[in-house]
C-alpha positions as CSV (number, residue, x, y, z in Angstrom):
1,M,125.3,95.7,76.4
2,K,122.9,92.9,78.3
3,I,119.9,94.3,79.8
4,Q,117.0,92.7,82.4
5,I,114.3,94.7,83.1
6,L,113.6,93.4,86.8
7,T,109.9,94.0,87.9
8,D,107.5,92.4,90.7
9,S,103.9,91.1,90.5
10,S,102.6,94.6,91.2
11,C,103.4,95.6,87.7
12,D,100.1,94.3,86.8
13,L,101.2,93.1,83.0
14,P,99.4,90.5,80.9
15,R,101.4,86.9,81.0
16,E,101.7,87.3,77.6
17,Y,103.4,90.2,77.3
18,I,105.9,89.0,79.8
19,K,106.5,85.7,78.3
20,E,106.7,87.8,74.6
21,H,109.9,89.4,76.3
22,A,111.2,87.1,78.6
23,E,114.4,87.4,76.9
24,Y,114.2,90.7,79.1
25,I,111.9,90.6,81.7
26,R,111.8,89.0,84.7
27,V,108.6,89.3,87.4
28,L,109.6,88.2,91.4
29,G,106.3,87.6,92.9
30,M,105.1,89.2,96.2
31,P,104.2,86.9,99.1
32,I,100.5,86.6,99.4
33,Q,98.8,85.0,102.7
34,V,94.8,84.3,102.1
35,D,93.2,82.9,105.2
36,G,96.1,81.4,106.9
37,G,97.9,80.0,103.7
38,D,100.6,81.5,101.7
39,F,102.0,81.6,97.9
40,I,103.7,83.5,95.7
41,D,101.9,85.9,93.2
42,D,102.3,84.3,89.8
43,L,100.1,86.7,88.1
44,G,97.7,83.7,87.7
45,E,100.3,81.3,86.1
46,N,99.7,78.3,88.3
47,T,97.4,79.7,90.6
48,N,93.3,80.0,90.6
49,A,92.6,83.6,90.2
50,Q,89.0,83.3,90.0
51,L,89.1,81.6,93.2
52,F,91.1,84.2,94.6
53,Y,88.9,86.9,93.6
54,D,85.7,85.0,94.8
55,N,87.7,84.5,98.3
56,L,88.1,88.2,98.2
57,R,83.8,89.2,97.4
58,N,83.4,86.4,100.3
59,S,85.2,88.3,102.9
60,V,88.1,86.2,103.1
61,F,91.2,88.2,104.6
62,A,94.2,88.6,102.3
63,K,97.5,90.4,103.1
64,T,100.7,90.7,101.3
65,S,104.4,90.6,102.5
66,Q,107.5,92.2,100.9
67,I,110.1,90.7,98.8
68,V,113.1,89.9,101.0
69,P,116.4,91.0,100.4
70,S,117.7,87.7,99.7
71,V,115.5,87.1,96.3
72,F,117.0,90.3,95.0
73,Q,120.7,89.5,96.0
74,N,120.1,86.1,94.3
75,V,119.1,87.9,90.9
76,F,121.7,90.7,91.1
77,E,124.5,88.3,91.9
78,E,123.6,85.9,89.1
79,N,123.1,88.9,86.1
80,I,126.6,90.6,87.2
81,K,128.0,86.9,86.9
82,N,126.5,87.0,83.4
83,E,127.6,90.5,82.9
84,I,123.8,91.5,82.3
85,Y,122.8,95.2,83.8
86,T,119.8,95.1,85.9
87,I,117.2,97.6,85.9
88,Y,114.4,97.3,88.8
89,I,111.1,99.1,87.9
90,G,109.2,97.9,91.2
91,L,106.3,99.3,93.4
92,S,107.1,102.8,94.8
93,S,109.0,103.3,97.9
94,S,106.1,104.7,99.4
95,L,104.0,102.0,99.5
96,S,106.4,99.0,100.3
97,G,109.3,98.2,101.7
98,T,110.3,96.1,98.9
99,Y,112.1,98.9,97.1
100,N,114.1,99.3,100.0
101,N,115.1,95.7,100.4
102,A,116.2,96.1,96.8
103,V,119.0,99.1,97.9
104,L,119.9,97.2,100.5
105,S,120.8,94.2,98.8
106,K,122.5,96.3,96.1
107,N,124.5,97.6,98.4
108,M,125.5,94.2,99.8
109,V,126.4,92.7,96.0
110,E,128.0,95.8,95.1
111,E,130.4,95.4,98.4
112,H,131.0,91.8,97.9
113,T,131.5,91.6,94.0
114,G,133.1,95.2,93.9
115,K,131.0,96.3,90.4
116,K,129.4,99.0,90.9
117,D,127.8,99.9,87.4
118,Y,125.7,97.2,86.9
119,I,122.1,97.5,88.9
120,Y,119.8,100.5,88.6
121,L,117.0,101.2,91.2
122,P,114.8,104.2,89.6
123,D,112.3,104.7,92.2
124,I,109.5,106.3,90.2
125,Q,106.9,106.3,92.5
126,S,104.6,104.3,90.9
127,A,102.3,101.6,91.4
128,S,100.3,98.9,89.4
129,V,99.5,99.3,85.8
130,G,101.6,102.5,86.4
131,T,104.5,100.1,87.1
132,G,103.8,97.9,84.1
133,I,103.7,101.0,81.6
134,C,107.2,101.9,82.7
135,V,108.1,98.2,82.1
136,M,107.1,98.4,78.5
137,K,108.4,101.8,77.8
138,A,111.7,100.4,79.3
139,M,111.2,97.5,76.4
140,E,110.8,100.3,73.8
141,L,114.4,101.9,74.8
142,I,115.9,98.8,74.7
143,D,114.7,98.1,71.1
144,N,115.9,101.8,70.3
145,G,119.4,100.8,71.3
146,C,119.5,102.8,74.5
147,S,121.7,101.7,77.2
148,A,120.8,100.8,81.0
149,T,122.0,104.2,82.0
150,D,120.0,106.1,79.6
151,I,116.6,103.8,80.5
152,S,116.8,104.5,84.2
153,E,117.3,108.4,83.7
154,W,114.8,108.3,81.1
155,L,112.2,106.7,83.5
156,V,113.3,109.2,86.5
157,S,113.2,112.3,84.3
158,H,109.7,111.4,83.4
159,E,108.4,110.3,86.5
160,K,105.7,113.1,86.9
161,N,104.6,111.8,83.1
162,I,103.4,108.9,84.5
163,H,99.5,109.1,85.0
164,H,97.6,106.5,87.1
165,W,94.0,106.6,87.8
166,F,92.1,103.9,89.9
167,A,88.3,103.8,90.2
168,V,87.2,101.4,93.1
169,D,84.5,99.4,93.2
170,D,84.3,99.0,97.2
171,I,85.4,101.4,99.3
172,E,85.7,98.8,101.9
173,Y,88.9,97.8,101.1
174,L,90.4,101.2,101.6
175,R,88.6,101.8,104.8
176,R,90.4,98.2,106.0
177,G,93.7,99.8,104.9
178,G,93.3,103.1,106.9
179,R,92.7,105.1,103.6
180,I,89.2,106.1,104.4
181,S,87.2,106.6,107.7
182,H,84.2,103.9,108.6
183,T,81.7,106.8,108.6
184,G,83.1,108.0,104.9
185,A,83.0,104.4,103.8
186,K,79.3,103.8,105.1
187,V,78.2,106.9,103.6
188,A,80.0,105.7,100.2
189,T,78.4,102.6,100.1
190,V,74.6,104.2,101.0
191,L,75.1,106.7,98.2
192,N,77.0,104.3,95.7
193,I,80.0,106.7,95.6
194,K,82.6,105.1,93.8
195,P,86.3,106.8,94.7
196,V,88.7,107.3,91.9
197,L,92.3,107.3,93.4
198,T,95.5,108.6,92.0
199,L,99.3,108.9,93.2
200,N,100.7,111.9,94.3
201,D,104.4,113.4,94.0
202,E,105.5,111.1,97.1
203,G,104.0,108.0,95.6
204,N,101.3,107.8,98.3
205,I,97.5,106.8,96.9
206,V,95.1,109.7,97.5
207,L,91.6,110.6,96.6
208,C,91.2,112.3,93.1
209,K,87.2,112.3,93.0
210,S,84.0,110.4,94.3
211,V,81.5,109.9,91.3
212,R,78.4,107.7,91.6
213,G,78.3,104.7,89.6
214,R,80.6,102.7,87.4
215,K,79.3,104.0,84.1
216,K,80.5,108.0,85.6
217,S,83.7,106.4,86.8
218,I,84.4,105.1,83.3
219,K,83.5,108.6,81.6
220,F,85.9,110.5,84.1
221,L,89.1,107.7,83.3
222,F,88.1,108.6,79.3
223,S,88.3,112.5,80.1
224,K,91.6,111.9,81.5
225,V,93.4,110.2,78.7
226,K,91.2,112.8,76.4
227,D,93.0,115.9,78.3
228,Y,96.3,114.7,79.5
229,A,97.5,111.7,77.4
230,D,100.5,112.2,75.1
231,S,101.1,109.5,72.5
232,N,104.7,111.2,71.6
233,L,105.9,110.2,74.9
234,F,104.4,106.7,74.6
235,D,101.6,105.3,72.4
236,K,100.4,102.6,74.5
237,I,97.6,102.9,77.7
238,I,97.1,100.1,79.9
239,I,93.8,99.2,81.4
240,G,94.0,97.0,84.8
241,H,91.0,95.4,86.0
242,G,89.9,93.3,89.3
243,D,87.9,90.4,87.7
244,C,85.8,92.8,85.5
245,Y,86.6,92.2,82.2
246,D,83.4,93.5,80.7
247,D,83.9,97.2,82.4
248,A,87.1,97.2,81.0
249,L,86.1,96.2,77.5
250,V,83.8,99.1,77.8
251,L,86.5,101.4,78.7
252,K,88.7,100.2,75.9
253,E,85.8,100.5,73.3
254,T,85.4,104.2,74.7
255,L,88.7,105.1,74.4
256,S,89.0,103.7,71.0
257,E,87.2,106.9,69.9
258,I,90.5,108.9,70.5
259,W,93.1,106.4,70.9
260,D,94.1,103.2,68.4
261,I,92.5,100.5,69.7
262,N,95.7,98.3,68.9
263,N,97.6,100.2,71.8
264,I,95.2,100.0,74.1
265,I,96.4,96.7,76.5
266,I,93.7,95.1,78.7
267,S,95.2,93.4,81.7
268,Q,93.9,91.6,85.1
269,L,95.1,93.2,88.1
270,S,97.6,90.9,90.3
271,Y,97.0,89.4,93.6
272,T,99.2,91.8,94.9
273,I,97.6,94.9,93.8
274,S,93.5,93.5,94.4
275,T,94.4,92.4,97.7
276,H,94.7,95.9,98.9
277,V,91.8,97.5,96.6
278,G,89.4,94.7,96.2
279,P,87.8,92.9,93.3
280,D,86.1,95.1,90.5
281,M,88.8,98.0,90.7
282,L,89.6,99.7,87.0
283,A,93.2,101.2,86.7
284,L,94.2,103.3,84.0
285,T,97.8,104.5,83.0
286,F,99.6,106.1,80.5
287,L,102.0,108.6,79.6
288,G,101.2,112.3,79.3
289,E,101.1,115.6,80.7
290,D,103.3,116.8,83.5
291,T,101.1,115.6,86.5
292,T,102.2,118.8,88.8
293,K,100.7,121.0,86.4
294,I,97.0,119.6,86.2
């Protein structure tokens, strides 16, 4: 069985990892608009990531758009023609209409081709490096000889084992997105409060805890791995950073006290995610205890 893991730029995986597994992984870029200009998020492959982050810090407006159905349709049809099974692991349907566009395309392609067992769309209510770690887990399952059905069912059945923790540096970006009030954002800025976010059962971003300063944010993220991570489910951890590599490195070194440092991956966040949370965010993901029980 030939399998392709299809994902989008919100997966926040390192480009090196994607290139290494290019035989199995394909990434679709989200459209980005910055100060009136448009481009496709290519995870910094042919674009200037530093310029993008500098623009965000200088309050240049940025926004994202959905991946349109025709993009998915072209991929699905091409894969079916080549007898390749597609598993799309993308941004939560609660956060973007992109997933629904994939569903629409799947239905159109299956009706057109008459082939209904080639496309899998597990909606695992994930985002950012949380999506990325699911892509990596899917690769492990492919290496273990699992079928596309097995992989999709494993991801769905372990949806609640995916941990997402996001330590945001500048709360203003959350205010713009309606996640926090103007007054709350102003108070948080004055008090140097750094919100830590997670995803709830519906795949929406929610406030988990507010801490003062980056050092306490890192300590909090460390505690989540210590308390809930399960290497038997998956032995990898991903740290995502919004142009704050030094902070990510501190978190990695701290986690090495309890985790094999060779299995801790640092990755710069995509334009797609950074547009909504701003620069200097630290994101952490792993598989562990059922999140509904903590």
